[in-house]
N, C-alpha and C positions, 0 to 999 in steps of 0.2 A: 632736610630730609627724613624722612621716620621710614621709608620702604625703596628696598633695592632687591634685585634679580637678575640672575645669570644661567646661559645655559651653554656645554659643550659637546659637540657630536661623540668624544671620547675616540677611541678607536672603531667606529663604527660607519657603516658607508653613508646613511641617512639619522635624523633627529627624531626621533618618537616621541620626545618627552614634548608637554606645555607649558609655558608658564601665565598667571594673569594674575596683573596687580591692576588695584584700585586705592590709591593712598587718601582719594578725596571720600568715597564709599568703606572704606574699610575691606575692601575682600580681597582675599591672595588665597592665590589656588599652583597646584601643580598636579599634572598626568603624565604617566607616563604607561606609551600605547603598544599592544601588544596585536598581535595577528602577519605577521610580516612587515615588511618598511610602509608600504602604502596603506596598510591598514591600520596599521597602527598607529603613523601622523593620522588618519581619518577619525580615529577612534577618540584620539586624545584628543586633538582638535574640537569635535563635535563635545564632547562632554563638556571642556571649558568654557565653550563659548555660550553653551545652553543654559547650565549652572552658573552662569555670568548674567544672562539674559534675564532670566526668572528670580533671582534676587535681586536686579537690578525694579523689576517693576511690580514688585511689590507695593500692595498699596495701604498692607497693617501691620504694626511691626512685628517685626522677626521671632519666633518661637520654635523653642524644638520639634516641635510637631510640625510646621512649614515646614522647615529646614527638612525633614524628613520627607516630607510628599514630593519637595521639587528633587531633591536627589535621585529617590524610586523613578520618578519621571526622566528624570538623564539618562538612568539603567534604560529604561524603555527605548528612548533614542538611540541610541551605542545597541541596542539589540535589534529593535528596527533597523538598520544600518546593515546588519552581520545579513539579517536575513534579504534585505534587498538584494544586497550583492551575491547571494548564496553559497558566503564562506563559510568555511570551516568552523574558523573562531574569530570574531573581532571585540577586542576588548581593552580596556584601560584602566589604571589605578586611578584614585582620584582623591585628592585630599585638599577642602576647600575649610579656613577662617574666615570666618566675618568677623568685626565686633561692630556690637550696636549700645550704647547707652551701657558703657563698661563688665560688658556682658562679651565672653568670647563663645562664639559658635563652630563647631566643627562636625563636619561631615567626611565621610572618610571611609574607604573600599581599598584595599589591597597590600604594599607594601613600602611606598612613599611612605614619608614620617613627616611627623606635627611635632618639634620638639618648644621647650619654655624656656628663657631661663631668665630664672629670679634668682635673685641673693646669689649670686654665683654658682648657683647651684642649674644641672641643666638635664631636664627631666623631661623622658618620649613622654607625650601623653596618648598617642595612636597607636594600636594593637598591629606587628605584623598578622596579615591574613595571609599565611604559609605553611606551608605543611612541614616544614622545620620548627617557627615559633610553635605552633598548635601542640608540636608533642613535647617541646620545652615546656610550655605552661602544666599538658598533663603529665609529666614527670616521666613521657615514655623516650625517653630520647634514645634513640639507636644511631649510632655515629654511622657506623658504614650503612644502612638503610638512608640517613638521611641527608646525607651525604649526597646519594644519584638524585634525591627531593628536593634537596636544600632550598631551590630558589619556584619551587610548584606553587602558582598563585590558587588560594584557596576560594577567595573572593577576586571580581574586579565587575564593572560594571561592563554589561553587550554582554556573554559568554549565555547570561542566564534570564531567563523574563524577568523575574524578579531577584532583588536583593535585601540580603539584610546588613547595610553596613554600620557602620560605629559612629553613635550622634552626642556628643557633649554639649552641654552648657557649663562656664566656670565663669569665675567673677575673673576680670584684666585688671592688673594694675601699673602704676605709673612706671615707667622704666620696664618692665617686663618687653624682653626679645622673643619672639615667634620662627624659629626657623623650620625653612620646609624644605625636604630636601627628595628625590630620589634614590635609588636604591645606587645608582653607580656611583652616587658619592660615596655614602658610606658604608659604601663593603667598601671599601678602601683608608677612609679614616677612623679611628675612631672618637668613641665621647669625648675623651680628655685630650685629643689634638682637635676637635671641632673648640670644646669649649677654651683652650688655651687662646685659638686664632682670634674668637669671639669677644675675648677679656681683654683680650692685648691692643687691641684697634676700637676706636666709637664710631670711626663711618664709617657706616655701615656697604657703604659701595665698596670701600678699600676689601673690609670684610669678605666680599660675596664674590672680588675677583683674590681674594687669596687664596680663599677655600678652593675655587675653582684650579688653579694651579697647583694648588697643596698633590689636589688629587690625578692628575695629568700626569705630578711630574711623579707620583706612586707606579704611573702604568694602568691609569683609569682607563678598560677596557668599553666600558656600555655608557650610554649618554649619562650624561648627572647634571643635574639642574639645581640652582640653587636661589631660597624668596628670603629674603630676612625682612620684619618688622619690628620698629621697637616704638612703643605704646609708650605716649605721651599724657594720656590724660583728657578728661573734660578740660576745659577753660571755663570757668567758677569765676560768676561775680567778683 
């Protein structure tokens, strides 16, 4: 097993998170819906399903340009759902990781996260598209103001007709571990605690269980979702 995933409702009434794992095609995604329970579920489900469908039906090699095109088409699908339902806001985060020919392709919008564990170092590859993170990047952090707006999303799929996401292409090495989380998990577990958990257990399915359980014991109020993938590398003759 090279991939494992799990999700928990936390203290919410519904789970608006969605994940997608396709070990054979090496496609991994998480999404965290917004816009009320029913609408959030619809948005995250639609985003993950549409993204997967478009990648799987590609008849050409994946490129960063093609990935961006697909990601923007997913945004259009969620935006059109919002228009059809005549809702104030329907949206979702989406973080997608696709491995092709020893390259990692990433498409991302929102505050779900993708980390890479390499040589026992945990590195966040995605940017948090939140008011708090943006003020931090600009060096304009006002604790009193940002505490109120800490979880305000600046980017998500669906609310706006157009989206400028984050797109990356990076080399992936054997034994690299990819970790995808929604904010319900990383809001209650520090990076040091996450690193300790994944470093102490080789079985990634057990790692997923341990991370979810630890977050729940910390009183996680939000939905929480984890996807782990350990890259084995190409099998060469």
